[in-house]
LUMMARKE-471574 format. One record per residue (C-alpha): residue number from 1; residue in three letters; x, y, z. Coordinates in steps of 0.2 Angstrom, whole numbers, plus 5000, padded with zeros to 4 digits. Layout:
% LUMMARKE-471574
num,residu,east,north,up
NUM,ALA,X,Y,Z .
...
//
This chain:
% LUMMARKE-471574
num,residu,east,north,up
1,MET,5000,5000,5000 .
2,ALA,5014,5012,5004 .
3,GLU,5022,5008,4988 .
4,ASP,5007,5013,4978 .
5,GLU,5006,5029,4987 .
6,ALA,5024,5032,4984 .
7,ARG,5021,5029,4965 .
8,GLU,5007,5041,4965 .
9,ALA,5017,5055,4973 .
10,ALA,5032,5053,4963 .
11,PRO,5034,5063,4947 .
12,GLU,5029,5054,4931 .
13,ALA,5047,5054,4924 .
14,LEU,5053,5044,4938 .
15,THR,5040,5031,4937 .
16,GLU,5041,5028,4918 .
17,ALA,5049,5013,4912 .
18,PRO,5066,5015,4904 .
19,ARG,5064,5022,4886 .
20,ASP,5075,5017,4872 .
21,GLU,5087,5029,4864 .
22,GLU,5077,5031,4848 .
23,SER,5062,5037,4857 .
24,VAL,5072,5049,4867 .
25,ARG,5080,5056,4851 .
26,GLY,5063,5058,4843 .
27,GLU,5056,5067,4858 .
28,LEU,5072,5078,4858 .
29,GLU,5070,5082,4840 .
30,THR,5051,5087,4843 .
31,LEU,5056,5098,4857 .
32,GLN,5070,5106,4847 .
33,ASP,5058,5109,4833 .
34,ARG,5045,5117,4845 .
35,LEU,5059,5128,4852 .
36,HIS,5065,5134,4834 .
37,ARG,5046,5138,4830 .
38,ALA,5044,5148,4846 .
39,LEU,5060,5158,4843 .
40,ALA,5054,5161,4825 .
41,ASP,5037,5167,4831 .
42,LEU,5045,5178,4844 .
43,ASP,5057,5186,4831 .
44,ASN,5042,5189,4819 .
45,ALA,5032,5197,4833 .
46,ARG,5047,5208,4837 .
47,LYS,5048,5213,4819 .
48,ARG,5030,5216,4817 .
49,HIS,5030,5227,4833 .
50,ALA,5044,5237,4826 .
51,ARG,5035,5240,4810 .
52,GLU,5019,5245,4819 .
53,ALA,5029,5257,4831 .
54,GLU,5037,5265,4816 .
55,HIS,5020,5267,4807 .
56,ILE,5013,5275,4823 .
57,ARG,5028,5287,4824 .
58,ALA,5025,5292,4806 .
59,ALA,5007,5295,4808 .
60,GLU,5010,5306,4823 .
61,ARG,5024,5316,4814 .
62,ALA,5011,5319,4800 .
63,GLN,4998,5324,4812 .
64,VAL,5009,5337,4820 .
65,ALA,5016,5343,4804 .
66,GLY,4998,5345,4797 .
67,ALA,4993,5355,4813 .
68,TRP,5007,5368,4808 .
69,LEU,5002,5370,4790 .
70,PRO,4989,5383,4793 .
71,VAL,5002,5393,4803 .
72,LEU,5014,5392,4788 .
73,ASP,5001,5397,4776 .
74,ASN,4997,5412,4786 .
75,LEU,5015,5417,4787 .
76,GLU,5016,5417,4768 .
77,LEU,5000,5427,4767 .
78,ALA,5008,5440,4779 .
79,LEU,5024,5441,4769 .
80,ALA,5014,5443,4753 .
81,HIS,5003,5457,4761 .
82,ALA,5019,5465,4768 .
83,LYS,5025,5469,4750 .
84,SER,5010,5479,4746 .
85,ASP,5007,5487,4764 .
86,PRO,5022,5486,4775 .
87,SER,5012,5492,4790 .
88,ALA,5001,5476,4789 .
89,ILE,5016,5465,4794 .
90,VAL,5015,5468,4812 .
91,GLU,4996,5463,4813 .
92,GLY,5000,5448,4802 .
93,ILE,5014,5442,4813 .
94,ARG,5003,5445,4829 .
95,ALA,4989,5434,4821 .
96,VAL,5001,5420,4816 .
97,HIS,5009,5421,4834 .
98,GLU,4992,5418,4842 .
99,GLN,4988,5404,4829 .
100,ALA,5005,5395,4834 .
101,LEU,5001,5397,4852 .
102,ALA,4984,5389,4849 .
103,VAL,4992,5374,4839 .
104,LEU,5004,5371,4854 .
105,ASP,4989,5372,4866 .
106,ARG,4979,5359,4855 .
107,LEU,4994,5348,4855 .
108,GLY,4995,5348,4874 .
109,PHE,5008,5361,4877 .
110,PRO,5000,5377,4882 .
111,ARG,5011,5392,4885 .
112,ARG,5014,5396,4904 .
113,ASP,5013,5413,4911 .
114,ASP,5023,5411,4927 .
115,VAL,5026,5430,4932 .
116,GLY,5021,5431,4950 .
117,ALA,5022,5412,4953 .
118,ALA,5034,5404,4965 .
119,PHE,5050,5397,4957 .
120,ASP,5048,5378,4954 .
121,PRO,5064,5370,4948 .
122,ALA,5054,5356,4939 .
123,ARG,5045,5369,4928 .
124,HIS,5057,5384,4928 .
125,GLU,5076,5388,4924 .
126,ALA,5082,5402,4934 .
127,VAL,5094,5413,4923 .
128,SER,5095,5428,4935 .
129,SER,5090,5435,4951 .
130,LEU,5084,5452,4955 .
131,ALA,5084,5461,4972 .
132,ASP,5065,5466,4974 .
133,ASP,5057,5470,4991 .
134,THR,5040,5471,4983 .
135,VAL,5038,5452,4982 .
136,ALA,5043,5437,4992 .
137,PRO,5060,5430,4988 .
138,GLY,5058,5415,4975 .
139,THR,5044,5424,4966 .
140,ILE,5046,5425,4947 .
141,VAL,5047,5443,4942 .
142,HIS,5051,5441,4923 .
143,VAL,5050,5427,4910 .
144,VAL,5065,5428,4898 .
145,ARG,5059,5413,4888 .
146,PRO,5042,5406,4891 .
147,GLY,5039,5388,4895 .
148,TYR,5027,5376,4887 .
149,GLY,5017,5362,4894 .
150,ASP,5008,5357,4909 .
151,ASP,5013,5349,4926 .
152,GLU,5014,5332,4919 .
153,HIS,5021,5335,4901 .
154,LEU,5033,5349,4900 .
155,LEU,5040,5353,4882 .
156,ARG,5052,5366,4888 .
157,PRO,5054,5374,4905 .
158,ALA,5053,5393,4907 .
159,SER,5069,5403,4908 .
160,VAL,5065,5416,4922 .
161,VAL,5071,5430,4933 .
162,VAL,5068,5426,4952 .
163,ALA,5066,5439,4966 .
164,ALA,5079,5439,4979 .
165,LYS,5080,5448,4996 .
166,GLY,5085,5467,4993 .
167,ALA,5102,5473,4998 .
//
């Protein structure tokens, strides 16, 4: 009885009758074939993923470039109008600037207006400090180059001048 229980508890491989060399070779060849097929499937999946990722990147590039085409069209119109009326160039540039800001905002990178905000090294790059007793130290008093993006996705940090304690 104990012998029967031992057989049931033992792994199958240990309780099988000895096999001949030919059957072992056949099983080995089958396993090797399955391994080669699995490796080929894995390689094909890797190549398919790389092709799909490149296709997605190309579609994203085309979408972003397409969003900028109206801005380019309006710049060309402004330049064409400037030939006949040079005073119109300023208004044309202002309109194109607003359109460019709107494109960045739609792409998820709004322009940040940080004057008066507290300096945050994750969102700002301090390029200078200025003694100013009218605001708390560490307050942004001037934006040299604006930042774009939100708190989660920052395209570029703002270059700012930060208030310091007065002398």
